C-alpha positions in Angstrom: 83.6 125.4 114.3 82.4 122.5 113.9 79.3 121.1 115.8 78.3 118.2 117.3 74.9 116.7 117.5 74.9 114.7 121.4 74.3 110.8 121.8 71.5 109.4 123.4 73.0 108.2 126.5 71.8 105.8 129.6 74.3 104.4 132.5 75.3 101.6 130.8 76.4 104.2 127.5 77.8 106.8 129.3 79.7 104.1 131.6 81.3 102.8 128.0 81.9 106.5 126.9 84.1 107.0 129.8 85.8 104.2 129.8 86.7 105.9 125.9 87.9 108.9 127.1 90.2 107.5 129.2 92.1 105.7 126.9 92.6 108.6 124.6 93.9 110.6 127.7 96.1 107.7 128.2 97.1 107.3 124.0 98.3 111.0 124.4 100.8 110.7 127.4 97.9 111.8 130.5 96.1 110.1 132.7 92.9 111.0 134.0 90.7 109.5 136.9 87.4 107.9 135.8 85.4 110.5 138.2 87.3 113.0 135.8 86.4 111.1 132.8 82.7 111.1 133.8 82.9 115.1 134.0 83.8 115.4 130.6 81.2 112.8 129.1 78.8 115.3 131.9 80.3 118.2 130.0 79.5 117.0 125.8 75.9 115.7 126.8 75.5 118.8 128.3 75.6 118.9 132.6 77.3 121.2 134.3 78.5 118.5 136.6 78.1 115.0 136.4 76.3 114.5 139.9 73.2 115.9 138.1 73.5 113.5 134.8 73.8 111.1 136.8 70.8 112.6 139.6 68.9 112.6 135.8 70.0 109.5 134.9 67.7 107.7 137.6 64.7 109.6 137.7 64.5 108.7 134.2 65.0 105.1 135.3 61.8 105.5 138.3 60.1 107.6 136.0 60.1 104.8 133.4 61.3 108.3 130.7 63.3 106.6 127.7 67.3 107.5 127.9 67.6 108.3 124.4 65.5 111.8 125.0 68.3 112.6 128.2 71.0 113.8 125.5 68.7 115.4 122.6 68.7 118.9 125.4 70.7 120.5 123.2 71.9 119.0 119.6 73.8 122.0 118.6 75.9 123.0 121.2 79.5 123.5 120.1 82.1 120.8 121.3 85.0 123.6 120.9 83.3 125.0 123.9 84.2 122.5 126.4 87.9 122.1 124.9 87.5 119.0 123.7 87.8 117.7 120.0 85.8 114.5 118.9 88.7 112.3 119.0 88.7 113.7 122.7 85.6 111.2 123.1 86.0 108.7 120.5 89.1 106.5 120.9 91.4 107.3 117.6 91.7 104.1 116.6 87.9 103.5 115.7 87.4 102.9 112.7 83.2 104.4 112.5 81.1 102.8 110.4 77.1 102.8 108.7 74.4 100.9 108.6 71.8 102.4 106.6 68.8 100.0 106.0 65.1 100.3 104.9 63.4 99.5 101.9 64.1 100.6 98.6 63.5 104.3 98.4 64.5 107.5 96.9 65.3 108.4 100.8 67.7 105.7 101.1 69.7 106.6 98.5 69.4 110.1 100.0 70.9 109.6 102.8 73.9 107.3 100.9 74.4 109.8 98.8 74.9 112.5 101.5 77.0 110.4 103.8 79.1 110.2 100.6 79.5 113.6 99.3 80.0 114.9 103.1 82.9 111.9 103.4 84.6 113.8 100.4 84.0 117.2 101.7 85.7 116.1 105.1 88.7 114.5 103.7 89.5 116.3 100.2 92.3 115.3 98.0 93.0 112.0 100.1 89.6 110.9 99.8 88.8 107.3 97.7 85.6 106.2 97.9 85.1 102.4 96.9 80.9 101.1 96.2 80.2 97.7 96.0 76.8 97.4 94.5 74.3 95.0 92.9 71.6 96.0 89.5 71.7 99.7 90.3 69.2 101.7 88.7 70.3 104.6 85.7 69.4 106.9 88.0 70.7 105.9 91.2 74.0 105.8 89.1 73.5 109.2 87.6 73.4 110.5 90.9 76.1 109.1 92.5 78.4 110.0 89.4 77.2 113.4 90.4 77.7 113.2 93.9 81.5 111.2 93.5 82.6 113.8 90.7 81.5 116.8 92.4 84.4 119.6 92.5 87.0 117.5 90.7 88.9 119.8 88.1 89.4 116.4 85.9 86.2 115.7 85.6 83.9 112.8 85.8 85.6 110.5 83.5 89.2 111.4 85.9 88.1 110.5 88.9 85.3 107.4 88.8 85.4 104.3 87.3 81.9 102.1 86.5 83.5 98.2 86.6 80.1 96.5 85.6 81.3 92.3 86.8 79.8 89.6 84.1 80.8 86.2 83.9 81.3 86.3 81.0 81.9 90.0 80.4 85.4 92.1 79.3 86.9 92.1 83.0 88.8 89.4 83.9 89.6 88.9 87.9 91.2 85.7 88.3 90.9 84.7 91.9 94.4 83.1 92.2 96.0 86.3 91.7 98.7 86.7 94.1 100.9 90.2 95.5 103.6 91.1 93.1 106.7 88.7 92.9 104.5 85.6 95.9 104.2 82.2 94.5 101.6 81.3 97.1 98.5 83.0 98.7 98.8 84.0 102.3 96.7 82.0 104.6 93.1 84.7 104.3 93.7 84.3 101.0 94.0 80.3 100.7 90.7 80.4 102.9 88.5 82.6 100.2 89.7 80.4 97.4 88.5 77.1 99.5 85.3 79.1 100.2 85.4 80.1 96.5 85.9 76.6 94.6 84.1 74.6 97.9 81.0 76.5 96.1 81.9 75.7 92.7 82.2 72.0 93.6 79.2 71.7 96.2 75.8 70.9 94.5 73.4 73.3 95.2 70.4 71.7 97.7 73.4 70.5 100.2 76.9 70.7 101.5 79.0 67.0 100.0 81.4 65.7 102.9 84.9 66.2 102.5 84.8 68.9 100.0 86.8 71.7 101.6 89.1 69.1 102.0 89.3 68.5 98.4 89.5 72.3 98.0 92.1 72.1 99.9 94.6 70.1 99.0 93.7 71.2 94.6 94.4 74.7 96.0 97.8 73.6 97.5 98.2 71.3 94.4 97.5 74.3 91.5 100.5 76.9 93.0 102.9 74.0 93.2 102.4 73.2 89.7 103.2 76.7 88.3 105.7 77.6 90.9 109.5 77.9 89.5 110.3 77.5 93.3 109.4 73.7 93.7 110.4 70.3 92.7 108.0 69.3 90.5 107.1 72.6 89.6 106.5 73.7 85.8 105.7 76.9 85.3 103.7 79.2 82.4 106.4 79.9 79.5 106.3 82.9 78.3 105.2 83.2 75.2 105.8 86.6 72.6 102.2 87.5 71.7 99.8 86.8 74.6 100.4 90.1 75.3 101.4 93.2 73.3 102.0 96.0 75.5 104.3 93.1 77.7 106.2 92.3 74.0 108.3 95.0 73.6 109.2 95.5 76.8 110.9 92.1 77.6 113.9 90.9 76.0 113.4 87.0 77.0 113.6 83.8 74.5 110.2 82.8 74.2 109.8 78.9 75.4 112.9 79.5 78.1 111.8 82.7 80.2 108.7 81.8 82.5 106.0 84.5 83.4 107.6 85.0 86.7 111.2 85.8 85.4 109.4 88.5 83.3 107.4 89.7 86.0 110.2 89.9 88.0 112.0 91.8 85.2 109.5 94.3 85.1 109.3 95.1 88.4 112.7 95.7 88.7 113.0 97.9 85.9 110.0 99.8 88.0 107.3 99.1 85.5 104.8 97.8 88.4 101.9 97.7 86.0 103.1 96.1 83.6 104.8 93.1 86.5 101.4 92.6 87.9 100.3 91.6 84.3 102.9 89.5 83.7 102.7 87.8 86.5 98.7 87.3 85.6 100.0 85.1 83.2 102.1 83.1 85.7 99.5 82.3 88.7 97.1 79.2 88.1 93.9 78.9 86.9 90.9 77.1 87.2 91.2 74.6 84.4 94.4 73.4 86.0 92.5 72.0 88.6 91.1 69.5 85.6 94.4 68.2 85.4 95.0 67.6 89.0 91.5 65.6 89.9 93.3 63.4 87.3 96.8 62.9 89.6 97.7 59.8 91.2 97.7 62.1 95.0 93.5 63.0 94.6 93.1 59.2 93.5 95.0 58.2 96.6 93.1 60.5 98.7 89.6 61.0 97.5 89.0 57.9 95.2 86.6 56.4 97.2 85.1 59.2 98.3 81.7 59.2 97.5 79.2 62.3 97.0 76.1 62.5 97.9 73.9 62.1 94.4 75.4 58.8 93.7 78.6 59.7 92.2 82.2 60.1 92.7 83.5 63.2 94.6 86.3 63.8 92.1 84.0 63.1 89.0 81.5 65.8 90.8 84.1 68.1 91.4 85.3 67.7 87.8 81.5 68.3 85.9 81.3 71.0 88.6 84.0 73.1 87.5 83.8 72.3 84.0 80.5 74.3 84.7 82.1 76.9 85.9 84.9 77.3 82.9 82.6 77.1 80.0 79.8 79.4 81.9 82.2 82.1 83.5 85.1 83.3 81.9 86.7 85.2 84.4 87.4 82.2 86.3 89.0 81.2 83.7 91.5 84.2 82.1 94.0 86.2 83.4 93.2 89.4 85.3 93.5 92.1 82.5 91.8 95.6 84.8 93.8 97.9 86.4 93.1 100.7 87.4 94.6 103.8 87.4 95.8 105.4 90.6 93.9 109.1 89.7 90.3 107.8 90.1 89.9 108.1 92.9 86.1 106.4 93.0 84.9 103.6 91.7 81.2 101.8 91.6 81.7 98.0 90.8 78.5 96.6 89.5 78.0 93.1 91.1 75.1 91.8 88.9 75.0 89.0 86.1 73.4 89.3 83.2 72.7 85.4 83.2 70.2 84.8 86.7 69.4 81.5 85.0 73.1 79.8 84.2 75.2 78.2 86.8 77.2 81.0 87.9 74.1 83.8 87.3 73.3 82.8 90.9 76.3 82.6 92.6 77.5 85.9 91.1 77.5 87.7 93.7 78.5 85.6 96.1 82.5 84.9 94.1 82.5 88.4 92.8 82.7 89.5 96.3 85.1 87.6 96.7 87.3 88.0 93.1 87.1 92.5 94.2 88.7 91.9 97.8 91.4 89.5 96.1 92.1 91.9 93.4 95.2 94.6 95.6 94.6 97.6 93.0 90.7 97.8 94.2 91.1 98.1 97.6 94.7 98.6 98.4 98.0 100.3 97.6 96.7 103.4 99.2 99.0 106.1 100.2 99.6 107.2 104.5 97.2 109.7 103.6 94.5 108.5 102.1 91.2 107.4 103.8 88.8 105.0 101.5 85.2 104.6 102.2 84.0 101.3 100.6 79.9 101.1 100.6 77.4 98.1 100.1 74.4 98.6 98.9 71.8 96.7 97.8 73.6 93.1 97.9 72.0 90.0 99.7 72.2 88.5 102.6 74.8 85.9 101.5 76.8 88.3 99.3 77.0 90.8 101.9 78.3 89.0 104.8 81.1 87.6 103.0 82.4 90.8 102.1 82.5 91.9 105.7 83.8 88.3 106.9 86.8 89.3 104.0 87.9 92.6 104.9 87.2 92.0 109.1 91.0 91.0 108.9 92.3 94.3 107.3 90.1 96.0 110.1 91.7 94.3 112.4 94.8 95.3 110.9 97.5 98.6 110.4 95.0 99.2 107.3 92.0 100.0 109.6 92.5 103.3 110.1 92.6 104.2 106.1 88.7 102.4 106.0 85.8 103.7 106.8 82.2 101.3 105.5 78.5 102.0 104.9 76.7 99.1 104.5 73.3 99.7 103.5 70.8 96.4 103.4 66.9 95.8 103.4 65.8 95.4 106.5 67.4 96.1 109.9 67.1 92.1 111.5 69.8 91.3 108.0 72.3 94.0 109.4 72.1 92.6 113.0 73.1 89.0 111.3 76.4 90.8 109.0 77.5 92.2 112.9 78.4 88.4 113.4 80.5 88.5 110.6 82.5 92.1 111.5 84.2 93.5 114.4 81.0 96.1 114.4 78.4 97.1 116.9 75.7 97.8 115.4 72.9 100.4 117.2 69.3 100.7 115.0 67.5 103.7 115.3 64.3 103.2 113.7 61.4 106.2 113.7 60.9 108.6 110.6 61.8 111.5 113.4 65.1 110.4 113.9 66.2 109.6 110.7 65.1 113.7 109.4 67.4 114.3 112.7 69.9 111.9 111.2 69.7 114.2 108.2 70.4 117.4 109.5 72.9 116.4 111.3 75.6 115.2 107.7 74.1 118.8 106.8 75.4 121.5 109.1 78.8 120.1 110.5 82.0 119.2 108.7 82.2 116.7 111.2 79.5 115.1 110.4 80.7 111.5 109.3 82.5 110.8 111.5 79.8 112.2 114.6 77.3 109.6 112.9 78.6 106.3 114.6 77.9 108.5 117.7 74.2 109.7 116.8 71.5 107.7 118.8 70.8 105.2 120.5 67.5 102.7 120.3 66.0 102.1 123.8 64.3 99.2 122.1 67.8 97.4 121.5 69.4 97.8 124.6 71.6 94.2 123.9 73.6 96.1 121.4 75.7 97.9 124.4 75.8 94.3 125.7 77.3 93.1 123.0 80.1 95.3 122.7 80.8 95.0 126.3 80.9 91.6 126.0 82.6 90.6 122.6 85.0 93.3 124.2 85.5 95.8 121.6 86.9 99.1 121.8 84.3 101.0 119.5 82.4 102.8 121.5 79.3 103.1 119.1 78.7 102.4 115.1 75.3 103.0 113.9 72.6 101.7 112.0 70.1 103.6 110.1 66.8 101.7 109.8 64.3 103.6 107.3 60.3 102.8 108.1 
């Protein structure tokens, strides 16, 4: 029997909760009045009737008592007594999210690992975890390995993989990769590529006018140049010896068959992994842009454009892209990483060994794009699987960029499969992230509230699902107003700030 730690409630929040109860009943095919919904809220919050709860709310307003104290009288109330489930209290299509904020230290690590552990316990064999971090300390990785691998029959090696993304490392993630069979990126992927190429071309101190337009043109030209379905396309030809795993499976002729042909043949045979690898040789790579920058089409459009440093925009782009090719092998190599579907948990370390290099300063920004464009990391789940994404220790730009990238996923059909925890160094940083995603953040900052939160994690099987419904910070009433103003359907997501 699961227990619910009651949320703190003020009048505005009570109305939001009542509307949520109404929507839930509508989804179940029943209709309840708003008055009845208020009675449900009162029952769950520990009051006999809504009128008593309403009068108590009024007393708090008159006496100046903090609304957050109102609903904490019975934290171990058994939800089943009111014949309600948690799904009656919160719409079923909401993606709960928790933002854990605070300085580096054992407390934040403990809360993160407890949340991850509870998630795995609740969802069992259907749970997938993707932890994205930067420069993790060894003891933190070992602690996470123990949490992620606990209870798995196959042991740590069979169920956990650590991907250390480095600009010169063995893992290659080409940002131009497309889903199997697709010759062009979709609109979201193209937008990410435009941002990525713009970051490469721009000088770090300023943003050059016209860069995004040039980046968009180069990207479109790059895909057309290697396509087998465009008039002027010259697709990459299959060359035996490029990939020994593919050689033994393909009967095409060198110099005649294209890599698109090879990928299609392997896909028809049902060998998806090799088909994806073959397509990695078919899509464009960054070096193609060096040739395209000298094309008549680019010259006629941008030949006279000047950068802010006095050189032509085309020359600046060529110089910066050449540096990227030289200093970041991953951007110039076919993707070479496939994830075993039996591996349930992946730790992605975005730190780079060379902080001083051209790409050392941009690695987190760039590889947050690459990870989300790499479909085997976050896609291809079954209908019953649930994925927990944890962002921990990323800088502000990287975390915000990550949330921007996943926002379309959270708004799409996959949203019911995804949950997220983000961990940052400050509450202000976490609130800035809310602008980049469909998250409603609530903060509570006292150590006592953090301890209550930790207790909540420990005593209920539904603890993670209830985490976002725990406390409302009376010092931040704008968080509720934000949710109403922006039209969020979510009741409340949680932010834990550790002093």
